[in-house]
C-alpha positions as CSV (number, residue, x, y, z in Angstrom):
1,M,2.3,121.9,85.5
2,Q,0.4,119.0,87.2
3,N,-2.7,120.9,86.8
4,Y,-2.2,121.2,83.0
5,G,-1.2,117.8,82.7
6,H,-4.7,116.7,84.8
7,R,-6.6,119.2,82.5
8,K,-4.7,117.7,79.0
9,K,-5.5,114.1,80.3
10,L,-9.4,115.5,80.6
11,H,-9.1,116.8,76.8
12,Y,-8.2,113.3,75.9
13,I,-10.7,111.3,77.5
14,L,-13.1,114.0,76.1
15,C,-12.3,113.5,73.0
16,D,-12.0,110.0,72.7
17,W,-15.4,109.5,74.1
18,L,-16.7,111.8,71.1
19,A,-14.6,110.2,68.8
20,A,-16.2,107.2,70.1
21,V,-19.9,108.6,69.8
22,A,-19.8,109.8,66.4
23,A,-17.9,106.7,65.2
24,W,-21.0,104.6,66.3
25,S,-23.7,106.9,65.1
26,L,-22.1,106.6,61.6
27,F,-21.6,102.9,61.7
28,F,-25.1,102.3,63.0
29,L,-26.3,104.1,60.1
30,F,-24.5,102.3,57.6
31,R,-25.5,99.5,59.0
32,K,-29.0,100.6,58.4
33,H,-28.4,102.1,55.1
34,N,-26.4,99.0,53.9
35,E,-30.3,97.5,54.5
36,D,-31.4,99.0,51.4
37,F,-33.0,101.8,53.3
38,P,-32.9,105.3,51.6
39,P,-30.6,107.7,54.0
40,A,-33.9,109.8,55.8
41,E,-35.2,106.6,56.5
42,A,-31.7,104.9,57.8
43,L,-31.8,107.7,60.2
44,A,-35.4,107.7,61.1
45,N,-35.3,103.9,61.8
46,A,-31.6,104.0,64.2
47,L,-33.4,106.9,66.2
48,T,-36.1,105.2,67.0
49,D,-33.5,101.9,67.9
50,T,-33.5,100.9,71.7
51,N,-29.8,99.0,70.3
52,F,-28.5,102.5,68.9
53,W,-29.3,104.5,72.1
54,M,-28.0,101.8,74.0
55,G,-24.8,101.5,72.1
56,L,-23.9,105.1,72.6
57,V,-23.8,104.7,76.3
58,I,-22.0,101.6,76.7
59,I,-19.6,100.9,73.5
60,P,-17.9,104.4,73.8
61,L,-17.6,103.9,77.7
62,G,-16.0,100.3,76.5
63,W,-13.3,102.5,74.0
64,L,-12.3,104.6,77.1
65,L,-12.1,101.2,79.5
66,L,-9.7,99.7,76.7
67,Y,-7.7,103.2,76.0
68,A,-7.0,103.3,79.9
69,I,-6.2,99.8,79.9
70,A,-3.6,100.5,77.1
71,G,-1.9,103.2,79.0
72,S,-3.4,105.9,76.6
73,Y,-3.7,108.7,79.5
74,R,-0.7,108.0,80.9
75,R,1.7,110.8,81.2
76,V,-0.2,112.5,77.9
77,L,2.5,115.1,78.1
78,R,5.4,113.1,77.1
79,K,3.3,111.8,74.0
80,S,4.4,110.7,70.6
81,R,2.8,111.1,67.5
82,L,5.0,108.0,65.8
83,L,3.7,106.0,69.0
84,E,0.5,107.4,69.3
85,L,-0.1,106.1,65.6
86,G,0.7,102.9,66.6
87,Q,-0.8,102.4,69.9
88,T,-4.1,103.9,68.3
89,L,-3.9,101.0,65.6
90,L,-3.5,98.9,67.8
91,S,-6.4,99.9,70.5
92,T,-8.5,100.4,67.0
93,T,-8.2,97.0,66.0
94,I,-8.8,94.7,69.4
95,G,-11.9,97.0,70.0
96,C,-13.2,96.4,66.3
97,I,-12.5,93.0,66.7
98,V,-14.5,92.7,69.9
99,I,-17.2,94.8,68.8
100,F,-17.7,92.4,65.7
101,F,-18.0,89.4,68.0
102,V,-20.4,90.6,69.9
103,L,-22.5,93.0,68.0
104,M,-22.2,92.3,64.0
105,L,-22.1,88.6,63.4
106,D,-26.1,88.8,64.4
107,D,-26.6,90.6,61.8
108,A,-28.5,89.1,59.0
109,V,-26.9,89.6,55.6
110,P,-27.2,88.5,51.9
111,N,-23.3,87.4,51.9
112,N,-20.3,87.4,54.3
113,A,-18.5,90.5,52.0
114,H,-21.1,92.0,53.8
115,Y,-19.4,91.0,57.4
116,Y,-15.8,92.4,55.9
117,I,-17.4,95.7,54.7
118,E,-19.0,96.4,57.9
119,F,-15.8,95.8,60.1
120,L,-14.1,97.4,57.5
121,F,-16.1,101.0,57.8
122,L,-15.9,100.7,61.8
123,F,-12.5,100.6,61.7
124,A,-11.9,103.1,59.3
125,V,-14.0,106.0,61.0
126,Q,-13.4,104.6,64.3
127,F,-9.5,105.0,63.7
128,A,-9.5,108.4,61.6
129,L,-11.3,110.2,64.2
130,T,-9.6,108.8,67.3
131,Y,-6.1,109.2,65.7
132,L,-7.0,113.1,64.0
133,C,-8.2,114.2,67.6
134,R,-5.2,112.9,69.3
135,L,-2.8,114.2,66.7
136,I,-4.1,117.6,66.7
137,L,-3.8,117.7,71.2
138,T,-0.2,116.4,70.7
139,T,0.6,118.1,67.8
140,R,-0.4,121.2,70.4
141,T,1.5,119.8,73.7
142,V,4.4,119.1,71.4
143,A,4.6,122.7,70.1
144,K,4.4,124.1,73.5
145,V,7.1,121.7,74.7
146,H,9.3,122.8,71.7
147,S,8.8,126.8,72.2
148,R,9.4,126.6,75.9
149,Q,6.3,127.3,76.8
150,L,6.2,124.1,78.5
151,G,8.7,122.3,80.6
152,F,9.2,119.1,83.2
153,P,11.0,120.0,86.2
154,T,14.4,118.1,86.1
155,L,17.4,117.4,88.5
156,M,20.7,116.9,87.1
157,V,23.0,114.1,89.2
158,G,26.7,114.8,89.4
159,D,28.5,118.4,89.3
160,G,32.0,118.1,87.4
161,V,32.4,117.7,83.5
162,V,30.0,115.5,82.6
163,A,27.4,116.6,84.2
164,L,28.1,120.3,82.5
165,N,28.7,118.9,79.5
166,T,25.0,117.0,79.4
167,Y,23.3,120.1,80.7
168,L,25.1,122.0,77.6
169,S,24.1,119.1,75.3
170,V,20.8,118.7,76.5
171,E,20.4,122.6,76.6
172,N,21.7,122.9,72.9
173,Q,20.0,119.9,71.2
174,E,18.1,121.4,67.6
175,I,14.9,120.5,69.4
176,Y,14.1,121.3,73.0
177,T,12.5,118.1,74.9
178,G,11.6,120.1,77.6
179,N,13.9,119.9,80.5
180,Q,14.1,122.4,83.3
181,F,16.6,122.2,85.8
182,I,16.0,122.8,88.6
183,G,19.5,122.4,89.8
184,F,22.1,119.9,90.8
185,V,23.1,117.5,93.5
186,S,26.3,115.9,94.1
187,L,27.7,112.8,96.1
188,N,28.7,115.0,99.2
189,N,29.1,118.6,100.1
190,D,32.5,118.5,99.1
191,H,31.1,119.0,95.3
192,A,33.6,119.2,92.7
193,A,34.2,122.6,91.4
194,S,32.7,123.3,87.9
195,N,31.3,125.9,86.1
196,I,28.0,123.7,86.6
197,D,27.3,125.6,89.6
198,K,27.4,128.5,87.9
199,I,24.5,127.4,85.8
200,M,22.2,126.1,88.2
201,P,22.1,126.0,92.3
202,F,23.1,123.5,94.4
203,L,20.7,121.6,96.3
204,G,22.4,119.3,98.0
205,T,23.8,115.5,97.9
206,T,22.5,112.2,96.8
207,S,21.3,111.7,100.3
208,D,18.2,114.6,99.8
209,L,17.5,112.7,96.7
210,R,13.6,111.7,97.7
211,Q,12.9,115.3,99.6
212,L,14.2,117.4,96.9
213,V,12.2,114.8,94.3
214,A,8.8,115.4,96.3
215,Q,9.8,119.4,97.1
216,H,10.3,120.0,93.7
217,S,7.4,117.9,92.1
218,V,10.4,116.6,89.6
219,E,9.7,114.5,86.8
220,E,12.9,113.7,85.3
221,V,16.7,112.8,86.7
222,I,19.3,113.1,84.9
223,I,22.2,111.1,86.4
224,A,25.5,112.2,85.0
225,L,28.7,111.6,87.1
226,D,32.3,111.0,85.8
227,D,34.4,108.1,85.0
228,D,35.5,107.8,88.6
229,Q,32.4,108.4,90.5
230,Q,30.4,105.5,87.9
231,Q,30.3,102.9,91.1
232,H,27.8,105.1,92.4
233,V,25.3,104.9,90.0
234,N,23.9,101.5,91.5
235,E,23.2,103.5,94.6
236,I,21.5,106.4,93.1
237,L,19.2,104.3,91.4
238,R,18.1,102.7,94.7
239,L,17.5,106.1,96.2
240,L,15.5,106.8,93.3
241,A,13.3,103.7,93.2
242,T,10.7,105.0,95.4
243,C,10.5,108.3,94.6
244,G,7.2,107.6,92.1
245,D,6.6,108.1,88.7
246,I,10.0,109.5,87.2
247,I,11.8,109.5,84.3
248,I,15.8,108.5,85.3
249,K,18.4,108.9,82.5
250,I,21.7,108.2,82.8
251,A,24.6,110.4,80.9
252,P,26.5,107.2,78.9
253,N,30.3,106.8,78.7
254,S,32.0,105.4,75.3
255,R,32.1,101.8,76.8
256,D,28.3,102.1,76.7
257,I,27.9,103.4,73.2
258,L,30.2,100.8,71.7
259,L,28.0,98.0,73.8
260,G,25.3,99.3,72.1
261,N,23.3,100.1,75.2
262,V,22.3,103.8,74.3
263,K,18.5,104.0,72.7
264,I,17.1,107.3,71.7
265,D,13.7,107.9,70.5
266,N,14.1,110.9,68.3
267,I,18.0,111.7,66.1
268,F,17.9,115.4,67.4
269,H,17.6,114.4,70.9
270,S,20.7,113.8,73.4
271,P,22.5,110.3,73.4
272,L,21.1,109.4,77.3
273,L,20.1,105.9,79.0
274,V,16.8,105.4,79.8
275,I,16.0,103.4,83.0
276,N,12.8,101.9,82.4
277,D,10.6,102.6,85.2
278,R,7.6,100.6,84.5
279,L,8.9,96.4,85.0
280,M,5.4,95.3,82.8
281,P,4.1,96.9,79.5
282,E,1.1,99.1,80.9
283,W,-2.0,97.2,79.7
284,Q,-0.4,94.2,81.9
285,Y,-0.8,96.4,85.0
286,S,-4.0,97.2,84.5
287,I,-5.0,93.4,83.8
288,K,-3.0,92.8,87.0
289,R,-5.1,95.5,88.9
290,I,-8.3,94.3,87.1
291,F,-7.3,90.6,88.2
292,D,-6.5,91.4,91.4
293,I,-10.0,93.2,92.3
294,V,-12.4,90.6,90.5
295,V,-10.7,87.8,92.6
296,S,-10.4,89.5,95.7
297,I,-14.6,90.7,95.4
298,L,-15.0,86.2,94.5
299,V,-12.9,84.8,97.0
300,M,-14.3,87.3,99.8
301,V,-18.0,86.6,98.7
302,L,-17.2,82.7,97.9
303,L,-15.2,81.8,100.5
304,S,-17.5,84.0,103.1
305,P,-18.4,81.1,105.0
306,V,-15.2,80.3,105.7
307,Y,-14.1,83.5,106.8
308,I,-17.5,83.5,109.8
309,I,-15.8,79.8,110.4
310,T,-12.8,80.8,111.0
311,A,-13.2,83.8,113.0
312,I,-15.9,81.7,115.0
313,I,-12.8,79.3,115.8
314,V,-10.2,82.4,116.4
315,K,-12.5,83.7,118.8
316,C,-13.3,80.5,120.9
317,T,-9.9,78.8,120.8
318,S,-8.0,81.8,122.3
319,P,-9.2,84.8,124.4
320,G,-8.7,88.4,122.3
321,P,-9.7,89.9,118.7
322,I,-10.5,88.0,115.7
323,F,-8.3,90.2,113.7
324,F,-4.7,91.2,113.8
325,S,-4.0,94.8,112.1
326,Q,-0.3,95.8,111.8
327,E,1.9,98.3,110.1
328,R,3.5,97.2,106.9
329,I,5.5,99.4,104.1
330,G,4.3,99.3,101.0
331,Y,4.3,101.0,97.3
332,M,7.2,103.5,97.5
333,G,7.9,103.4,101.1
334,R,3.7,104.6,102.0
335,P,2.7,102.5,105.5
336,F,-0.5,101.0,105.4
337,Q,-2.5,98.4,107.9
338,M,-2.4,95.1,107.1
339,I,-5.1,92.5,108.3
340,K,-4.9,89.1,108.9
341,F,-6.7,86.3,111.3
342,R,-4.8,86.1,114.4
343,S,-2.2,83.8,114.9
344,M,-0.5,84.8,118.1
345,Y,-1.8,85.1,121.7
346,V,-2.6,88.9,122.5
347,D,0.6,90.9,123.7
348,A,2.9,88.7,122.0
349,E,5.6,91.0,121.0
350,Q,4.9,92.8,124.3
351,S,9.0,92.6,124.5
352,G,9.3,94.5,121.3
353,P,9.1,93.2,117.4
354,A,9.9,89.5,116.9
355,L,10.1,87.4,114.1
356,S,7.7,83.9,114.0
357,K,9.9,80.9,114.0
358,D,9.7,76.7,114.8
359,N,7.7,75.8,117.7
360,D,7.3,79.4,118.4
361,P,5.2,79.5,121.7
362,R,3.6,82.9,121.0
363,I,1.4,80.7,118.1
364,T,-1.8,79.6,118.7
365,P,-3.1,76.0,118.1
366,F,-5.6,76.8,115.6
367,G,-2.7,79.5,114.5
368,R,-0.4,77.2,113.6
369,F,-2.2,75.2,111.3
370,M,-4.1,78.4,109.9
371,R,0.0,79.1,109.1
372,K,0.2,75.8,107.2
373,V,-2.9,76.5,105.0
374,R,-2.4,80.3,104.6
375,L,-5.8,80.5,106.1
376,D,-4.6,83.4,108.4
377,E,-4.1,85.2,105.5
378,F,-7.2,85.6,103.7
379,P,-8.6,88.9,105.0
380,Q,-5.9,90.5,103.0
381,F,-7.8,90.3,100.3
382,Y,-9.4,93.7,101.6
383,N,-6.1,94.8,101.6
384,V,-6.0,94.1,97.7
385,L,-9.5,95.2,97.5
386,K,-8.0,98.6,99.0
387,G,-5.0,99.2,96.3
388,N,-2.2,98.3,99.6
389,M,-1.6,95.3,98.4
390,S,-1.5,92.7,95.3
391,I,-2.6,89.2,95.0
392,V,1.2,88.5,93.9
393,G,4.3,90.6,95.0
394,P,7.4,90.8,97.4
395,R,5.6,90.4,101.1
396,P,5.0,93.7,102.5
397,E,7.6,94.2,105.9
398,R,7.7,96.4,109.1
399,Q,10.0,100.0,109.4
400,Y,11.8,97.8,112.2
401,Y,12.7,95.0,109.7
402,I,13.6,97.0,106.7
403,D,16.0,99.1,108.5
404,Q,17.9,96.1,108.9
405,I,17.7,94.5,105.5
406,V,18.8,97.4,104.1
407,Q,21.8,97.9,106.1
408,R,22.9,94.5,104.5
409,A,21.1,94.4,101.4
410,P,20.4,98.0,100.2
411,E,19.1,96.6,96.9
412,Y,15.7,95.7,99.1
413,L,14.3,99.7,98.4
414,L,14.0,98.5,94.7
415,L,10.6,96.2,96.4
416,Q,8.6,99.2,96.6
417,R,8.6,99.9,93.3
418,L,5.3,97.6,93.1
419,R,2.8,97.1,95.5
420,P,3.2,94.1,97.8
421,G,1.7,91.3,97.8
422,I,-0.3,88.2,99.7
423,T,2.1,85.6,98.1
424,S,5.3,85.7,96.1
425,W,8.6,84.0,94.5
426,G,10.1,84.5,98.5
427,Q,7.4,83.7,100.0
428,V,6.8,80.6,97.7
429,K,10.4,79.2,98.4
430,Y,10.5,80.0,102.1
431,G,7.3,81.5,103.7
432,Y,7.2,83.0,107.0
433,A,10.6,84.3,107.6
434,S,12.3,83.4,110.6
435,S,15.6,85.8,110.4
436,V,16.6,88.2,108.9
437,D,18.8,86.5,107.3
438,E,16.4,84.4,105.9
439,M,14.6,87.7,104.6
440,V,17.5,89.1,103.3
441,E,18.0,85.4,101.5
442,R,14.3,85.8,100.2
443,L,15.2,88.7,98.9
444,R,17.2,87.4,95.9
445,Y,13.5,85.7,94.5
446,D,11.7,88.5,95.2
447,L,14.3,90.7,92.8
448,L,14.2,88.1,90.5
449,Y,10.5,88.4,90.0
450,I,11.2,92.1,89.6
451,D,13.1,90.9,86.6
452,N,10.6,89.1,85.3
453,M,7.8,90.3,86.0
454,S,4.8,89.2,83.9
455,L,1.3,88.1,84.0
456,A,2.4,84.6,83.3
457,T,5.0,84.9,86.1
458,D,2.0,85.5,88.4
459,I,0.3,82.4,87.3
460,K,3.2,80.4,88.0
461,I,3.9,81.7,91.4
462,L,-0.2,81.8,92.0
463,L,-0.4,77.5,90.8
464,Y,3.0,77.0,93.7
465,T,1.2,78.6,96.5
466,V,-2.2,76.7,95.7
467,I,0.1,73.5,95.3
468,I,1.4,74.5,99.1
469,I,-1.8,75.8,100.5
470,C,-3.3,72.2,99.4
471,Q,-0.3,70.2,101.1
472,G,-0.2,72.2,104.0
473,R,3.3,72.8,103.6
474,G,3.4,76.3,104.6
475,K,5.0,77.3,107.9
């Protein structure tokens, strides 16, 4: 299934590239012919024009980059032809506007009307070729799903009447949506005696969710609990938060329907609440990652003298290595090595893990200064460049402290839905946490960040971080 999805993604990329090559070629010929050259002479001029060949290489790559930023190559097996139409229209509009201002404004034209004609020609050709190819690919995939040749491994959470009815509703709907049920899990081993265990195998309890999702390559989870089990929904969502890129749906009750919480994208589909697994629009994720890479490279290059001077001072003011590396837990619960300038004496934790506090004797004099101006965090731009971290995101913690936090605030696991950051909303408010109590308190602001996550929020947090650095108010 995954291999088929990868091949399909390559098909989309290849078709988009061919469409862009054809559109650029036709557009260039149109421009030459628009200069009153006969078709044969226009073709000869195009083939001998260096700009044509340069554009033939650069322009299609630019289109592929734009489509990738827009999220066109994510979940290609679940594409909707109607949504594809809107997405292609938007991407084509943005791309053509960029080409117009970069290339077409230099054209020598008799009047401004030619600009509009050229723009409309480029837009029409680019959109028509791109969407036609995508429409063919998407239609073929949709046909395979509807004919049950293609499906998505689905796990049912629930063992009662609601789970059974949800299964029957999904299986018997007029247009098949591709849900291939691999089994069900219950809240505990003493699962209710319902007919659902005659339809699909019992795989375990909700405590096994993460393992089952990974083991069976689950792509979709449907939570269908009876009314007396609804209080467990949030706990199940927290367990699924770090299970990767899966779709989560919840069988609604009558209250959800009355309040208008149930949104469906097809009138033939079963009414299920869809939990949005993406905290921002796809294009914002792409811009955020591009921003992380560009800023990290600029900081590491432009501030290389600061890195060198800091390294020399760290080495000269206390014995030991310049850098301090420690395992932290990052995106989807994956461990990584976070790098900092060493701000403590060597073997500061020989008695076991301990959080820093005010007037901590383990911190070196220069280390105290580095912490106030966040200088010790600068090597983490390397972690950002590698993809372990982002510039803005919840601070990563050690597993030792995560275990303590989760006992008091299980919602902490929701933070692992995104990359940890060098700075965060909680970091701006609290700085370095000196106790588990402060970690739990800081968690409130990191959860607020998740609820309000956007590029604008990132910029605000960065501005406040710069202010704290300039004022030396870090701790």
